[in-house]
N, C-alpha and C positions, 0 to 999 in steps of 0.2 A: 837309332833314329834320333833326330834332333827333337828337342822339346817343342811341341806344337805351339804352346802358348807363346814361347819366346819367338818362334818363327813368325807367328801372326803379328806380334808387335813390331818385329824387325821389318817385315815386308810392308805393313800398313804405314809405318813411318817412311819407308823408302818410296812408296807410291805416292803418298800424299805430300811429302816434303822433300822433293828432289834436291840433291846436293848441288850447291853453287860453287863456282870456282873461287879460290881464295882471293884473286884479284878483285872479283865483284864484291865479295864480302867487305874487303878492306875499303873499296870505294864507297860502299854504302855507309860504313862506319864514319868515313871522312865527311860525307855529306850530311848525315842525319844525327850523328852522336857527338862528334868532337867539335868544339868551337873555342875561340880565344876570348877570354874575359878577364881583363885586368891582369894579364900575364899568367892566368891559370886556365885549367880546362874545365869546361862545364859538361854535364851529362844531360842529354835530352832524350828521354825514353819514348819511343813511339808506342802506339796502342796495338795490341795483338789480340783482337777478339775480346774474349772474356778475361784475358790476363790484364786486368786493370791495375794501374799503378797504385790505386787506393788500397789494394790488398797488401801492399808491401809493408813490412814491419819497420824498415829504416828509410831514411830520407833519400829519395832517388834524385834530388836536385843538388846534392852536395857538390861544391866546386872542386873538392879534392877527391872525388870518387875515382876509384881505380877500375878500369874496364878489363874484365877477363872474358875472352871469347875463344870459341873453337869454330871449326867449320860447320858444326851442326847445332850448337847451342851457345848461348852467352849468359853470363851472370855478372853482377858487380858486387863488390864488397866496399863498404865504407871503411877507410883506414882506422877509424875510431872503434868500429865494431866489425871485426873480420870473421865473425862466427855465423853470420846470417846471409848466405848468398841468396840472390833472388833469381828465380828461374825466368829466363827471357828467350824463348825460341826465336830463331832468325826468320822463321816463316810463319805467317799468320794463318787464320782459319777462315772458314766461310762465315759470312755475316750472321751473327746471332745476338740477341739481346744479352745484356750482362748487368750484373748488380753494380750500383755506384761505388759501393764499399763493402768490406766484410761486415761492418756494423749493420748496414742496411739488410744484408742477408740474414744475420742473426736475429735482428728484430722481427723481420718478416716470418721467420721460421718459429720463433718463440710465440709471436702473435697468432700464428696458425695453430700451433700445438696447444697453447693455453687458451682455453675457451670457457664457455658457460658451465660446462661440466665440472670444471675445477672449483667453481664457487657454489653451485647448487646441487651437485650430486656427490662429490667426494665426502663432504662433511656428514651428510646423511648416511652414506654407506659405512663410514668409520664408526659412528656412534651406534649404528644398527648391528654391526658385525664384530663387536668386541672392543670398541674403543681403541686404546693404545695397542692392543694385541692385533688389531687389523693391519698395522704397519708391517708385521712380519710377513704375511702372505703378499701384501702389497709390494714390498721391495724385492721379495723372491721373484714374483712375476715380472717386475720391472727388469731384473737381471737376466732372466732366461727367455723372456718374450719381448718386452718393450724395447730396450736398448738394441738388442741384436737386429731386429727387423728395421728399426729406425736407422741404424748404421748401414744395413744392407741397401735401403732405398736411397739414402744419400750417396752412397758409393756408386751404385749402378747408374744413377742419373748423371753423376759427374763424369763417369767413365765413358758412357755412350752418348751423352750430350743431346738427349732427346727427351720428349715426354714419355708417358707410360706406354702408349701404343708403340711408339718407335723403339723404345728400349727392348721390350719383350719380343717385338718382331725382329729386331737385330739378332737377338740370341737364338731365336728359331722362328721361322715363319708359322710354325704350328702353335706357337705360344702367343701370338699377337692378340688372341682373344682376351688374355689377361688384362692388357691395356684397355681394351674396349670395355670390359666389365668394370674397371676402375672408373672410366669416364661416365658410364651409365649410373653407377652408384653415386658419384659426385653430383651428377645432374639431379638425381632423385632427392638427395640430401639438401642440395642448394634450394630446391623448390620450397621445402618446408622450413628450413633453417632461417630463411629471411623473414618468415612469419614472426619469429621471436624478436627480431630486430624491429619489426613493425609494432609489436606490442610494447617494446621499450620506448619507442618514439611516442606512442600514444600516452603512456604513463609520464614520460618526460614533459610532454606539453601540459598535462594536467597538474604537474608539480608546481607550476608557477602561480596557482591560485592562492588567494589570501588564506583560505582554509582548505586543506587537502580534501578532495571530494570523497576519499575513502575513510575519512576520519570519523564520520557519524552517518547514521542512516538518513536517507532523504525524507523529506516531509510530503505528505499528501494533503492537499488543501481542498476544503469543501466550499460550496457556493456561499455559505454565510461567513466565510473568512476564517473559520476554525480549521485546525489541521491535526493530523496524527502522523505517527511514523509509518513508513512503508511496512506493511505486514510481512512481506517475505524477508525484509532485512532483519526484523525483530526476531525471527526464528533462527537466525545465524549470527554472523558478525558483519560489521560495515565493510571490512576489507574483502571478505568472501562475496558479499553482495555486489560490491563494485567490480570485482573480477569476473564473476560469472554472469551478472545481469547487465551491467553498463558496458564493460569492455567486450565481452564475447557475445552478448545477446544470446545466450546459450539455450538450446532446446533440450527437452528431456529425453530425446532419443536420436540416434544417428539417422533413423529413417524419416525423421520429421524436422527438416531444416526450416528455420523461420526466415523472416525477411532478410534481404541482403544487408550486411553490416557495412554501411557506407564509410564509417569512420575508420575501421580497420582496413577497408579497401583503399582509402586515400593514403593511410600510413604505409600500406604495402607498396603503392606506387612510388611514394617518396623514398622508401628503403631501396627499391631497385634502382631508382635514379642515382642515389648516393653510391651504390655499389658500382654502377657503370662509370660515374665520374671518377671514382678512385682507380678503376681498371682501364680507363680509356687509352692510356699509353702503355698498357702492359706493365712490367715491373718498373718502367721508368716513372710512372705515376703512383702505383701502389707502394713502390719502394720508398717514396717520400711520405706517404700517409702513415706508414707503420711507425714513423718516429713519434707520432701522437697516439695512434690506436694500440701500440704495444706497450707503451710506457705509462699512459694515463691510468689504466686499471691498477698498477702498482701504487701510483700516487694516491688514488682513492682508498685502496686497501690499507695503506699506511695511516691515512687520516682516520679511517674507521677503527683501525687498531688502537690508536691512542685514545679515540673516543670510547671504544668498548671497554678498555681496561680501567676506565674511570667510573664505569657504571656500577650501580648497586646490583648484585647478583651475578656479576661477571664470573666470580669463582665457581658458582654453582654450575654455570654453563660449561666452563672449561673442564671442570672435574668430571662432568657427565660425558664430555667429548673424549677425554684421554684415559679414563679409568679402564684398565685392561680387564677383560673377561677371558681368561686364558682357556676356559672350557670350550669356547666357541671355535677354537682352532681345529677341533675335531669334526666340525661341520663342513661337508663338502661345498655347500652353498656359499660359504664365506670365501673359499678359495676361487670358486667360480666367479663371484662378483669382483674379487680383487683382480683377476685376469682380465675380465671384461672391461673394468674401469681403466686399467693400464692401456689396454689396446685402443680403446676409443678416445681417451683423453689425449693420446699422442698423435691422433690423426693418421694412423697407419693404413696402408692399402688404398687410399683415396686417389693416389697419383699426384697429389699436390707436392709432396716432398720430393718426388722424382723430378717434377717440373722445376721446382725451385733450385735443386742442386744442379740441374743441367745448365744453369746460367752462371755457374761458378768457374773460376780458373781451373785448369786441369790439375794443378798441384795444390789445390786447397786441401787443408787438413780436415777431411770429412769425419774422421774418427773423433777428433776433439770436439767438432760441432755436435755430433751425435750425443756424446757424453754431456756437453754443456746444456743443450736444449732439453734433453730428457730429465736431467736432474733439476733444472730450473722449473720444468713443468710440475715435477712432483713436490718440490718444496713450496711452490706456489699453492698447490692444493692444500698442503698442511697449514700454511700461513693463512689461507682463506678459511680453513676450518676453525682456527683460533679466533679469527675476526667474527665469523658467523655465530659461533657458540658463545662468545662473550656477550653478543647482543641478544641471542636467544635466551641466555641465562637471565639478562636484565628483564626481558619480556616475561619470562616464566615467573620470576620473583615478583614483578609488579602485579601480575594476574593472581598469584597466590596470596599476596597481601590484601589485594582488593576483596578476594574471596573471604579471607579471615575477618576483615572489617565488616562485610555484609553478614557473616555468620554471627559475629558478636552483637551487631545491631538487632538482628532477629531474636537472638537469645535474650537480650535485655527486654525486648517487647513481650516475649513469652513469659518472662519472670514477672513482669508487671501485671500480667493477667493471671498470675499464680497457676500457670499451665506451662511447664518447662518445654514441652514438646509441641506447643500449639502457638499460633500467631494471633495477635490482636490487631484489628484495624479500627481505629477509634472513629473514623468517619462513616463507617457503615457501608462502604463501597469496596469493590474489588481493587486491590493494588497489586502490581506485579510482584511475584515472588512471595505473596502473603496469602493467608487464608481469607475466605469470604465470611463476613460477619452478618449474621441474621438477628435482628432485634425484634422481639415479639413478647408482649406482656411481661416486660421486665426480665425476660430470660434471654441469655446470650449463648448461642451455639457456635462453636469453632470447628472448621474442617481441618484436621491435622495434616500438616505438611512437614516433611523431614527437612532438617537443616542441610544446607549445601555441603557437599563433600569437597574439602580443600586438600590438594596434594601437590607439592612442588615437583615430586618425581613424575607424576602424571603430566604436568605441564611441560617438563623437559623431554619426556618421551614423545610428546605430540609434535614431532619434527617432520615436516614434509620434505619431499625431494622434487627437484625440477621446478616447474612453474609454481607449484604450490608454496615452495620455500621463498621464491623471489617475489611473487606478486600477492601473497597472502600473509605469510608469517613475518617476513622481513618488513613489509609495509606496516603491519600492525605494531611492530617494535619502533619503527621510525615515527609513528603517530605520537609516541610518548616522549620524544626528544624535544627539547626547547628549540625553536627555529626549525621545525620539521620540514618545511619546504626546502631549505638549503640541503639538508641531508637526503631528501628524496631526489633532488636534482642530481647530486653527486652519485647516488647509487644507480640511478637509471642511465646516466652518462657512462658509468663504468660497465654496465651490462651491455650497452650499445657498442662501446669500443671492443669489449671482449668478443662480441658476436660478429662484428663486421670484418675484422681481420681474419678470423677463421673462415668467413665466407669468401674472402679473397683467395685463400689457398684452395678451398674446395672448388671454386669456379675456375681457378687458374688451371687445375688439372684437366678440366673439360676443354677449355680454350686451347691449351697447348697440345692436347691430343688431336683436336680437329686440325690445327695448323700443321702438325707433323704428318698427318694422314693426307694433307693437301686435298681435302674435299672441295674446298673453294679456293684454288690457287690464285685467282685474280681478285680476291676480296681482301681489302686491307683489314688488319687485325682489329683496329678500333671499330670498324663497321661490323665485323663478325661478332665482336663482344657485345655491341649494341643490340644486334638482332637476337642474340642468345638471351640477353637480359629482358628484352621485350617479350620474347617467347615465354620465358620463365614467369614474368610478371602476369601475363594473361592466365597461365595455368594456375598460378598460386591464388587466384581469386577464389578457388574452391575452398580456401581456408577462411574466407571472409563472409561467413553466414552462420546461422544458429548451430549447425552441426559441424562447422569448420574445425573446432578444437578437437572433436572426436576423430576426424580425418587426419588432423595433425598428429594425434596419438598413434594412429595406425602407421603413418609414415615413420614416426620416430621409433617405434618398436620393431619395424620389420624391413624398412627400405635399406638400412645399413648393416644391422647386426649380423645376420647370417651370411649375406653376400660378402661382407668385408673379411670375415674369418676365412671363407673359402678362397677369396682372392689372395690373402696373405699366405695361406697354406701353399697355394700354387706358386707364389713368388719364391718361397723357400725351396720348393721342389725344383723350380726352373734353375735357380742358382746352384743348388747342391747336386742335382742329379742330371741336369742337362748341360749347363755351362761348365760346371765343375768347380769344387771348392778350391782346388789348387790353382786353377786358372784365375778364379776371382781374387784369390789372395795375391797372386802375381800382379794383377792390375792394381790392387790397393797399394802394394809396395812401390809400384811405379809412381803412383799419384802422391803419396805422402811420405815416401822414403823408408817407411818401416812396415814390416809384415804383420798382419793381424795375428794375435796370439791363437794358441790351440783352442782356447775356451770359446772364442767367437766362432771358429770353424765348426766346433761340436754343436753349438747352438743352432747354427744355420742348417746343419745337416740332420740333426736328431732331436734336440730338446725343444726348439721352437715349433716345429711341425707337430710334435707329439702333444705339446700343450694346447695348440689350437684344435687338434682333433678332440681332445678331452673336453675342451670348452664347448665345442659344437655339440658333441654327444650329450653332455650335461644340460646344455640349454634346451635341446630337443626333448630330453626326458622330463625336464621341469615343465615344459608346456604341456606335454601329454598328460602328466600327472595332476597339474593344477589348473590346466586350461588357460584360456587367454580371453581377455575382454577389455572394457573401457569403463572408466568411472563416469556415470551419467549424473548430471545435476537435477535433483528433484526439488522443485520450488516449494511444494507444499510442506516438505519435511525440513528444507533448509540444509540438506546434506547430500553427498554423493552416494550413489548405489552402483555396484558393479553389475554390468550387463554383458551378455555374450555378444560376439560379433555376429551380425546377420550373414546370410549366405553370400550376398553380393560383396560384402566386405572381406569375407574369407577368400573369395575369388581374387579380389584385388590384392590381398596379401600374397597369395601364390604367384600372381602375375608380377608383383614387385621383385620377389625373390628370383623367379625364373628369368625375367628379362635382364637381370643383373648377371647371373652366373651361366646362362645359356651360351654366351659368346665363347666361353673357354673351351668346352668340347666342340661347339658348333664350328668355330674357325678351323680347328684341327681336322675335323671330319671333311669339311669342304676342301681343305687343302689336299687331303689324301685323294679326293675325287678330282683333283685338278682344277678346282674353282678357286680363283685368287680373289679374296675380298680386300685384303690389305696389301697394297703394292710395296715392294721392298725399295726403300729409298737409299741413296748413297750413304755410305758409312761416314760418320762425322769425323772431323779432324781430331787426331790424338797423337801427339809427338812422343811415341814410345821410346825411340832411340835416344832422343834428346833428354827425356826424363831419366832414362837409365844411366846416361853418361853424367848427368847433373848430380844425381844422388850417389853415383859410384856403385850401382847395384850389380852384383854378380848373380849368376844363375843359382837358384835355390836348390840345395841338395836335400832330397826327401829323407826325412828321418824314419827310423823303424816304426816309431809310434804313429806317424802320419800314414805310413804304408798300411798298417794294420787297421787304423780307424777309418780311412777314406779309400782303401782298396786301390792305392796308387801303384801302378805297374812300373817295372824297371825302366821302360822307355819314356816315362813321365806322364803317360795317359792315366786317366782315372777310371776306376771301375764303376759300374752302375751309372755311367754317364752316356748320353746319346750325342752323336755328332751334331754340332750346332751349325747354323748357316754361316756364321763368322768363320768357324774352323774349316768348313768345307771349302768356302771360297778362297780363303787365304792360303790354305794348304796347297790348292791347285796353283796359285800364283807362286808360292815358294818353290814348288817342284819345277815349274817352268824356269824360274830364275836359276836354280841349281843346274838344270840342264844346259842353260845358255853358258854358265860359267865353265861347265865341263867342255 
């Protein structure tokens, strides 16, 4: 029996790209390609869908270009560089958006993968889980979980040339629910993720004041003109007060939302308008924006790096960040957090990567892109860690030295009163941090107060994650910089650009899925995007009130974590056990000219699914053992207190998880019952025969190792694999063709 994957590719190429006569091809070449220019020939390459000339590595307009063509495909070589033929199929494809250039795609993908988590979560996790030792589980998880799934999503999107719903529906109509789940998760995450962008915009607007509003406590004025400091602020720090009280207008409980926060509401509206303007023309507009949003964070990080390494205390922070604690490698939680960070920092299973790669040329090197973007993401995290902890070291050193100065001052006062452990107040009134002095009949009594405890290590350990690092600790460090307004503007512009291009990719996964499903076939994409952004903007107002930050925490903890792990696991199962590792490797070989190594195939079929199951189980056990809640701000204490989720919040958590993963079994069950939810669309254009001829690919002979590992049978079929919709349809066409030839 013939190799089924080869027959599928051969027949799909025959059906979608019918052979033309040699005379017609030569006439087309004479009309469109060859022209006389100063006695020489010029080459004029026409556009073929996503095969844009801007992806080419050599100059397609060379006057001395030599044309090589056959009846099914064409390529040209520059005489000066005859080692890089360019794939140029004679037949185009159906109209589909395409990236302007390879650089645009890479910047968009890097901007999507590199997000806020690289700056405000990785540094915290590293210093918490062993410092330099944390890099060992981090890179191991990158190798067996991060890059393999990243590579898988880029490859399957480029091969089937559709969004997440279309891709998994093409593999099997029973698996279309994977794409719907990705779209639902992307929608849920986009709802709350834009709230971070709104917070950044609010802080950015406040950064232009002559004195930063979070630099000192606000004053409360009395009718007689006197004033005092805000009592709530004196119990904490100015940065915490500005964050919790001014920015969030936070309540003390999720059940007691205070008045609507109109400032954050306006910031949310502006944020959604900006997202829409950047996405209004699809990748044609967002592809241009990424030249700024993907590069500006690196520009700011480099500036902060040179600023950070010149600060006093920089070495304290860096040493605290990288000092390896080898004993922590035996803690399973360290490996759990390394795997979780790798998974979510790369943006896997959202559908955005599949959507982005579907706009690439069919012969784009997706393997090289996966390696490049994944390593860029990881090294960005480490570089951001160096920047963050150099500044945290400065902040810790300044706080430590201020504490020592205060301690020395109080010690001198105590010595002046001949009472080493007591404090003297010469004015006879209460002073902050000193004892109360009572004067009576020439006798003086002192209430003993201990000297403040000063510890540099304690200050370094006081490192927050997420919003606490960005809006409290980092802003407190910026307060101590000369020209703090300039540094604040740079910092929040960086956070804004980091967030908004990740938002592009997340929302693009939703839009592309809706377009591929043809739910609104007569609605233009820019109108669809506008309606979606408006709908999200209205719902996101639930984050703009006193309890909004608690609801944000709920979404952040549960709307993506568990569902994304389940979706990524199902993606690996769909490729490895439904589509087939061998068939998938054949497709990749057609697209990039080389076959994926045995390592990647083992990861797709065994290692990556196993790691995700372990992360899921470990996360579930951790919640069962430690519980789950939210940090509530208590104004009287000036600190946060952990509270349990109320009943309605638990129901919302279960709903967010269920509404995301329900589609995976639900679509399959409905399909078994004969109910079609996702219609099967026409298969996208893929010039299999042309690619095979272009790269000179011969049928892959299965090795003994592959037969044992992947249960590949002598006829080329793969064990533990189910017939896919693609295989069933094309096998029938192939059989009909062979019958006709006989």
